C-alpha positions as CSV (number, residue, x, y, z in Angstrom):
1,M,6.3,3.1,11.7
2,G,2.9,4.7,11.7
3,K,2.8,7.3,14.4
4,G,0.9,6.8,17.6
5,R,-0.8,3.5,16.9
6,P,0.4,0.4,18.8
7,A,0.8,-2.7,16.8
8,R,-2.0,-5.3,17.2
9,T,-1.3,-8.9,17.9
10,P,-2.6,-11.5,15.5
11,S,-5.4,-12.4,18.0
12,E,-6.4,-8.7,18.3
13,V,-6.4,-8.5,14.5
14,E,-8.7,-11.5,14.4
15,R,-11.0,-10.0,17.0
16,S,-11.1,-6.7,15.1
17,T,-12.0,-8.4,11.8
18,H,-14.9,-10.3,13.5
19,Q,-16.1,-7.1,15.2
20,E,-16.2,-5.3,11.9
21,G,-18.3,-8.1,10.5
22,H,-15.6,-9.8,8.5
23,G,-14.0,-13.1,9.1
24,A,-10.4,-12.4,8.4
25,A,-9.9,-15.6,6.4
26,G,-13.1,-15.4,4.4
27,G,-11.8,-13.8,1.3
28,P,-8.7,-16.0,0.7
29,R,-10.6,-19.1,1.7
30,C,-13.4,-18.5,-0.8
31,L,-10.7,-18.6,-3.6
32,E,-9.5,-22.1,-2.5
33,T,-12.4,-23.8,-4.4
34,E,-12.3,-21.5,-7.4
35,P,-10.2,-22.3,-10.5
36,G,-8.1,-19.6,-12.0
37,D,-5.6,-17.1,-10.7
38,A,-7.7,-14.4,-9.0
39,V,-6.0,-12.9,-5.9
40,T,-7.5,-11.4,-2.8
41,V,-5.6,-8.1,-2.1
42,I,-5.6,-6.3,1.3
43,E,-5.0,-2.5,1.1
44,N,-3.7,-0.5,4.0
45,P,-6.1,2.1,5.4
46,A,-5.2,5.7,6.2
47,G,-4.9,5.2,9.9
48,Q,-8.3,6.5,11.0
49,G,-7.9,4.4,14.2
50,S,-10.7,1.8,13.7
51,K,-9.4,-0.1,10.7
52,V,-7.3,-3.2,10.8
53,G,-4.2,-2.9,8.6
54,E,-3.2,0.7,9.3
55,T,0.3,-0.3,10.4
56,L,2.8,-2.7,8.7
57,E,2.6,-4.8,11.8
58,D,-1.2,-5.1,11.4
59,L,-0.8,-6.1,7.8
60,A,1.8,-8.8,8.8
61,A,-0.5,-10.1,11.6
62,L,-3.4,-10.2,9.2
63,L,-1.4,-12.1,6.6
64,E,-0.3,-14.5,9.3
65,L,-3.9,-14.9,10.6
66,I,-5.2,-15.8,7.2
67,D,-2.3,-18.0,6.4
68,A,-1.6,-16.0,3.3
69,G,-0.9,-18.2,0.3
70,P,-0.1,-17.4,-3.3
71,R,-3.6,-16.1,-3.9
72,T,-3.4,-13.4,-1.2
73,G,-1.5,-10.2,-1.4
74,V,-1.1,-6.6,-0.3
75,C,-1.7,-3.4,-2.1
76,L,0.1,-0.5,-0.6
77,D,-1.7,2.8,-1.0
78,T,0.9,5.6,-0.9
79,G,-1.6,8.2,0.3
80,H,-2.8,6.0,3.1
81,L,0.8,5.1,4.2
82,F,1.5,8.9,4.4
83,A,-1.7,9.7,6.3
84,A,-1.1,6.8,8.7
85,G,2.3,8.2,9.6
86,Y,4.8,6.6,7.2
87,D,6.9,9.4,5.7
88,F,8.8,8.2,2.7
89,R,9.8,11.6,1.2
90,S,13.4,11.3,2.2
91,E,15.9,8.7,1.0
92,E,16.5,7.6,4.6
93,A,12.8,7.4,5.5
94,R,12.1,5.4,2.3
95,A,14.9,3.0,3.1
96,E,13.6,2.5,6.6
97,L,10.0,2.0,5.4
98,W,10.9,-0.6,2.8
99,E,13.3,-2.4,5.2
100,Q,10.5,-2.6,7.8
101,F,8.1,-3.8,5.1
102,E,10.7,-6.5,4.2
103,R,11.2,-7.5,7.8
104,K,7.4,-8.0,8.2
105,G,7.3,-10.3,5.2
106,G,5.4,-7.8,3.1
107,R,7.5,-7.8,0.0
108,A,6.7,-11.4,-0.7
109,H,3.0,-10.5,-0.7
110,L,3.2,-7.1,-2.5
111,R,0.9,-7.4,-5.5
112,A,0.2,-3.7,-6.3
113,F,0.6,0.0,-5.5
114,H,-2.3,2.4,-5.3
115,V,-0.4,5.5,-6.2
116,N,-2.1,8.6,-4.8
117,D,-0.8,11.9,-3.5
118,A,-2.3,12.9,-0.1
119,K,-4.5,16.0,0.3
120,G,-3.8,16.1,4.1
121,P,-0.5,16.5,5.8
122,H,1.7,13.7,7.1
123,V,-0.1,11.8,10.0
124,S,-3.4,13.4,9.2
125,R,-5.2,10.1,9.3
126,V,-7.5,11.4,6.6
127,D,-8.3,9.4,3.5
128,R,-8.3,12.1,0.9
129,H,-6.5,11.4,-2.4
130,E,-4.9,14.2,-4.5
131,A,-3.5,14.2,-8.0
132,Q,0.2,13.2,-8.1
133,G,2.4,16.1,-7.4
134,E,-0.5,18.3,-6.2
135,G,-0.6,17.0,-2.6
136,C,1.7,16.7,0.3
137,I,3.8,13.8,-0.9
138,G,5.1,15.2,-4.2
139,T,5.9,13.9,-7.7
140,G,9.5,13.0,-6.9
141,N,8.4,10.3,-4.5
142,F,6.2,8.6,-7.1
143,E,9.2,8.7,-9.5
144,R,11.4,7.0,-6.9
145,V,8.8,4.2,-6.4
146,A,8.3,3.8,-10.1
147,R,12.1,3.6,-10.7
148,D,12.9,1.3,-7.8
149,P,14.1,-2.1,-9.1
150,R,12.5,-3.9,-6.2
151,F,9.1,-3.0,-7.5
152,R,9.6,-3.8,-11.2
153,G,6.7,-5.8,-12.4
154,I,4.4,-4.6,-9.5
155,P,1.3,-2.9,-11.0
156,M,0.4,0.6,-10.1
157,F,-3.2,1.8,-9.9
158,L,-4.5,5.3,-9.7
159,G,-7.2,6.5,-7.4
160,T,-6.8,10.2,-7.8
161,P,-9.4,12.9,-8.4
162,G,-9.5,14.8,-11.6
163,G,-10.8,12.6,-14.4
164,G,-9.5,11.6,-17.8
165,E,-7.0,14.4,-18.5
166,V,-5.4,14.2,-15.1
167,W,-5.3,10.4,-15.2
168,S,-3.8,10.4,-18.7
169,R,-1.0,12.7,-17.5
170,E,-0.4,10.6,-14.4
171,V,-0.2,7.3,-16.3
172,A,2.1,8.9,-18.9
173,M,4.3,10.2,-16.1
174,L,4.5,6.8,-14.3
175,R,5.2,4.9,-17.6
176,K,8.0,7.4,-18.4
177,F,9.6,6.9,-15.0
178,R,9.5,3.1,-15.3
179,A,10.8,3.2,-18.9
180,E,13.7,5.5,-18.0
181,A,14.6,3.2,-15.1
182,E,14.6,0.2,-17.4
183,M,16.7,1.9,-20.0
184,E,19.2,3.0,-17.3
185,G,19.2,-0.5,-15.9
186,S,18.3,0.7,-12.4
């Protein structure tokens, strides 16, 4: 669980979204009348303390509040998870995180990963992305996410600094990890 932040109830989440000037259900509801397959995706923040969704409990409450249907999903930002207090660097911690995400119903709504290393240390609550392998999370953790069969078919997006050369390297690395996992059947 994210460190030091109590979980909000669905009613607290609803109050927070209105205080921030957003009706929680506004995004998903606007899609109800639109043809096509566009999806509203909610991304977890880095745990700065004033944002809804910084804990897995918040995300679950928000999904419940908006009555999330097939056109509503979650994008997990790895750097934000880490900054908010979720440490997934060890096998045990990763297993606990994904089990908790499953229990909260998140896996059914997972639509994407925003794969960023974190410039700040664990529980920094600072939203500063770093190139993969150059921050506090480390390349091995991105490899494990890319290879995890539970996440096969889930898109991964970059939001790292550095520009074209860095991004090309990161994309090639993630594709290599996924391809190896598929060849190995894991």
